[in-house]
C-alpha positions in Angstrom: 131.1 96.8 102.2 131.0 94.9 98.9 129.2 96.6 96.0 127.8 94.4 93.2 127.2 96.1 89.9 124.1 94.8 88.2 123.9 95.0 84.5 121.0 97.3 83.4 120.2 95.3 80.3 118.3 92.1 80.0 114.9 90.7 81.0 113.1 91.5 84.2 109.9 90.4 85.9 108.3 93.6 87.2 105.9 93.0 90.1 103.6 95.8 91.1 101.7 95.4 94.4 99.2 98.2 94.8 97.3 97.7 98.1 95.9 101.3 98.3 97.4 101.6 101.8 100.2 100.4 104.1 101.4 96.8 104.0 102.5 94.9 107.0 106.2 94.0 106.8 105.5 90.3 107.6 102.9 90.2 104.7 105.4 91.8 102.3 108.3 89.5 103.1 105.9 86.5 103.1 104.7 87.6 99.6 108.2 87.6 98.1 109.2 84.4 99.9 106.2 82.7 98.3 107.2 84.1 94.9 110.6 82.5 95.4 109.1 79.1 96.3 106.9 79.1 93.1 110.0 80.0 91.1 112.0 77.1 92.6 109.2 74.7 91.7 109.0 76.2 88.2 112.7 75.8 87.5 113.1 72.4 89.2 114.7 70.0 86.6 116.5 67.5 88.9 119.8 68.9 87.7 121.7 72.0 88.7 120.1 74.5 91.1 118.2 77.4 89.4 119.7 80.9 89.0 118.7 82.9 92.1 116.1 85.6 91.8 117.4 89.1 92.8 115.5 92.3 93.3 117.4 94.8 91.1 115.2 97.8 91.8 112.5 98.7 94.3 110.2 101.7 94.1 107.9 103.2 96.6 104.3 104.2 96.4 102.9 101.0 95.1 105.5 98.3 95.8 107.2 97.9 92.4 110.0 95.4 92.2 112.2 94.5 89.3 113.3 90.9 89.6 115.8 89.0 87.5 117.6 85.6 87.6 121.4 85.9 88.2 124.2 83.4 88.6 127.7 83.8 90.0 130.5 83.0 87.5 134.1 83.5 88.4 133.2 85.7 91.3 131.0 88.0 89.2 127.2 88.1 89.2 125.8 87.9 85.7 122.3 87.5 84.3 121.4 83.9 83.4 121.9 83.2 79.7 118.4 81.9 79.3 116.9 84.8 81.4 114.4 85.7 78.6 112.9 82.2 78.7 113.0 82.0 82.5 111.3 85.3 83.1 108.7 84.8 80.3 107.7 81.3 81.4 107.7 82.2 85.1 105.5 85.2 84.6 103.1 83.1 82.5 102.9 80.4 85.2 102.1 83.0 87.9 99.4 84.7 85.8 97.9 81.3 84.8 97.6 80.3 88.4 95.9 83.5 89.5 93.5 83.3 86.5 92.7 79.7 87.3 91.9 80.3 90.9 89.9 83.4 90.2 87.8 81.5 87.7 88.7 83.7 84.8 90.5 80.9 82.8 89.9 77.2 82.5 93.0 75.0 82.8 93.7 71.8 80.7 93.7 68.6 82.8 97.4 68.0 82.2 98.3 71.4 83.9 96.0 71.1 86.9 98.6 69.3 89.2 101.1 72.1 88.6 98.6 74.8 89.3 97.4 73.0 92.4 101.0 72.7 93.7 101.2 76.5 93.6 97.9 77.1 95.5 99.3 77.9 99.0 102.1 80.1 97.7 99.8 82.1 95.4 97.6 82.8 98.4 100.6 84.1 100.3 101.9 86.1 97.3 98.6 88.0 97.0 97.9 88.2 100.7 99.0 91.9 101.1 96.3 92.8 98.5 93.4 90.5 99.6 90.4 92.3 100.9 91.8 95.8 100.1 89.4 98.1 98.3 90.8 99.1 94.9 93.9 96.9 95.2 95.6 95.6 92.1 98.5 93.3 91.0 100.6 93.8 87.9 103.1 91.3 86.4 105.2 92.4 83.5 107.9 90.7 81.5 110.1 93.6 80.5 113.2 93.7 78.3 115.8 96.4 78.9 118.3 97.3 76.1 121.5 99.0 77.1 122.2 100.4 73.6 119.0 102.2 73.1 118.3 102.8 76.8 114.7 101.6 76.2 112.3 99.2 77.9 110.0 96.9 75.9 107.1 95.1 77.4 107.0 91.5 76.2 103.9 90.5 78.2 101.8 92.0 80.9 99.1 90.7 83.2 96.9 92.9 85.5 94.6 91.6 88.2 92.0 93.8 90.0 90.5 93.6 93.4 87.7 91.2 92.5 90.1 88.7 90.8 92.5 88.8 93.8 89.7 88.2 96.3 88.2 85.4 94.2 91.5 83.7 93.9 92.2 83.9 97.6 88.8 82.5 98.7 88.9 79.7 96.1 92.4 78.7 97.2 91.3 78.6 100.8 88.3 76.5 99.9 90.5 74.1 97.9 93.1 73.9 100.7 90.4 73.0 103.1 89.2 70.2 100.9 90.3 66.6 101.7 90.0 65.7 98.0 93.4 66.2 96.5 91.9 65.8 93.1 89.6 68.8 93.5 91.7 70.6 91.0 90.8 73.8 89.2 88.7 74.0 90.4 85.6 74.1 92.5 85.3 77.8 92.0 83.1 79.7 94.4 81.5 82.9 92.9 82.1 85.9 95.1 80.9 89.5 95.1 82.8 92.5 96.7 80.6 95.1 98.4 82.0 98.3 100.0 80.5 100.3 102.8 77.4 98.3 103.4 75.4 97.9 106.7 75.9 94.7 108.7 73.9 93.6 111.8 75.1 90.8 114.0 72.6 88.0 114.7 75.0 86.3 117.0 78.7 87.0 117.9 81.1 85.6 120.4 84.0 87.4 122.2 86.5 84.9 120.8 88.9 85.8 118.0 87.4 86.0 114.5 88.1 83.3 112.0 89.1 83.5 108.3 87.7 80.1 107.6 86.3 76.9 109.1 83.4 76.6 111.6 82.3 79.8 113.2 79.6 80.9 115.6 79.5 84.5 114.3 76.5 85.2 112.1 75.2 88.4 110.6 72.7 90.0 108.3 73.5 92.4 105.4 70.1 93.7 104.2 71.6 94.6 100.8 72.4 91.0 100.2 69.9 88.8 102.2 67.5 88.9 105.1 69.0 85.6 106.4 71.7 85.5 109.0 74.9 84.0 107.4 78.3 82.9 108.8 80.6 85.9 109.2 84.4 85.6 108.8 87.1 88.2 109.2 90.2 88.9 107.0 93.4 88.8 109.0 94.4 92.4 109.9 96.7 94.3 112.2 93.6 96.2 113.3 91.8 93.1 114.4 88.5 93.6 112.7 86.4 91.6 115.0 87.7 93.3 118.1 86.6 96.6 116.6 83.1 95.3 116.3 82.4 93.3 119.4 84.6 94.7 122.2 83.4 97.9 123.7 80.7 99.4 125.9 77.9 98.8 123.4 76.1 95.6 122.7 77.0 94.4 119.2 73.8 92.3 119.0 71.1 94.7 120.0 72.0 98.3 119.6 74.8 98.6 117.0 75.1 98.6 113.2 78.4 98.3 111.3 79.5 99.9 108.0 81.9 97.3 106.4 83.6 96.2 103.3 82.7 92.5 102.6 83.3 89.7 100.2 80.1 87.7 99.7 80.6 84.0 98.9 77.8 82.8 96.7 78.2 79.4 95.2 75.6 78.8 92.5 74.5 82.4 92.9 73.2 82.1 96.4 74.9 84.0 99.3 76.4 81.5 101.8 78.9 83.5 103.9 80.5 86.9 104.5 84.1 87.8 104.8 84.7 91.2 106.5 87.7 92.9 105.0 87.4 96.4 106.6 85.3 98.2 109.2 84.5 101.8 108.4 82.1 102.8 111.2 80.4 101.5 114.3 76.9 103.1 114.6 75.0 103.0 117.9 71.3 102.5 117.3 68.8 104.1 119.7 66.5 101.4 121.2 62.8 101.8 120.4 60.7 103.7 122.8 
């Protein structure tokens, strides 16, 4: 076994993923792989390859990772000389992209192409958090000093559940667009609702969709009395199966308590994205 000593001083990007529950391994590895791809585009200069990103520390609870750029020099792994600039600018780029797609920050025209190039990977980066009640994401540029043994926060960005969900949905809408110039961004307003009642107006036995055309439609009285398209967030628990597969008829004698993201462009509800199913409630038929 070869042990590599990592210097404890220098600049780090501290990523905190707080999903308020378990994360699928595939989603977590996909998240960090997407982070690496964004970094490679950020550093791309047409010259030498960028210093590789390394996780120097990983904590449990929330997923907290310290990440730093290192290079090999004469057989030793050392932090890149310009690590402060690399970490600072990379953290800024990540935060700017999430803010743009969540609609919380406007982007100058000259930066739109760069932000658009990150869209798919930002979606993968935040996937473990999307649709999770109370989820949050933290990005921190931290500076560790060996002499004082202290950590100083240079910059910090925090995104809550609503911002993460807005960014995810807007990216999906933009990725579906055939207009490559639809840059930040045709933002769709969304609203997160927790533990509300949903009734199916129509539902098939086929797998649920996250986007595209769907035959599933439902009514959430707290939002609208109209039946709107119903989509389902990807989940290991297969949300749609919980709702439509069983002995009871999901169309006539069942109500569902769900967490949902309401897509409402121009303030009018247009579609529902189910992110969790809390309860399936049989309804007694009228006498």
